C-alpha positions in Angstrom: 68.2 -82.5 27.0 68.8 -79.3 28.4 69.6 -76.0 27.1 70.3 -72.2 28.6 69.7 -69.2 27.1 68.0 -65.5 27.6 67.5 -66.1 31.1 65.4 -69.3 30.4 67.1 -72.6 31.4 65.1 -75.5 30.0 65.3 -79.3 30.6 63.3 -81.4 27.9 62.4 -85.0 28.7 61.4 -86.3 25.5 60.5 -89.9 26.4 58.1 -88.6 29.4 56.7 -85.9 27.2 57.8 -83.3 29.5 59.6 -79.6 29.9 60.4 -77.7 32.7 61.5 -73.8 31.9 63.0 -72.1 34.8 63.1 -68.0 34.2 65.9 -66.4 36.0 67.6 -63.4 36.4 70.8 -63.2 34.3 72.4 -60.4 36.7 74.0 -61.6 40.1 72.4 -62.8 42.3 70.7 -65.0 39.4 67.1 -65.6 41.6 64.6 -67.4 40.0 61.8 -65.4 38.6 59.7 -68.3 37.7 59.2 -71.5 36.1 56.9 -73.5 33.9 56.2 -77.1 33.4 54.4 -78.9 30.4 53.3 -82.6 30.4 51.1 -85.0 28.7 48.5 -86.5 31.5 46.4 -89.6 30.2 46.5 -92.1 27.6 46.0 -92.5 24.0 43.4 -90.1 22.6 42.3 -88.8 25.9 45.7 -87.5 26.7 46.1 -83.7 27.0 48.8 -81.5 27.6 48.9 -79.9 30.8 51.2 -76.6 32.1 51.6 -75.5 35.2 53.2 -72.0 35.9 54.8 -70.0 38.8 55.9 -66.5 39.0 57.7 -64.8 41.9 55.6 -62.4 43.4 57.7 -61.0 46.2 60.6 -61.7 48.4 62.0 -61.2 51.9 65.4 -61.4 53.2 65.2 -63.3 56.3 66.9 -66.5 58.0 65.1 -69.0 56.2 66.0 -72.0 58.5 65.2 -70.2 61.6 61.5 -69.7 60.4 59.8 -73.2 61.1 57.5 -72.5 63.7 53.8 -72.0 63.5 54.7 -68.7 65.1 56.1 -68.3 61.3 53.0 -68.7 59.7 52.5 -65.0 59.1 55.2 -64.6 57.0 53.3 -66.6 54.2 50.4 -63.8 54.3 53.5 -61.2 53.5 54.7 -63.3 50.7 51.1 -63.5 49.2 51.0 -67.2 49.6 47.9 -67.9 51.4 
């Protein structure tokens, strides 16, 4: 099941007890601002609901497809990925 309202696109997988929410800017260029995934992990009474979240901290405009060598690793620092 999917829904889309107020800048949140949500995918639900009831059979898997899994939900994915993607937060995005409703104005062009509709960039993704973050996401959240919730799911059941484990079995029976020991099963726990786990949530993973990510939020965009920073972005750079660059030719992504040309940044694939070890010399480009410094970009990880500028994006605060390390």
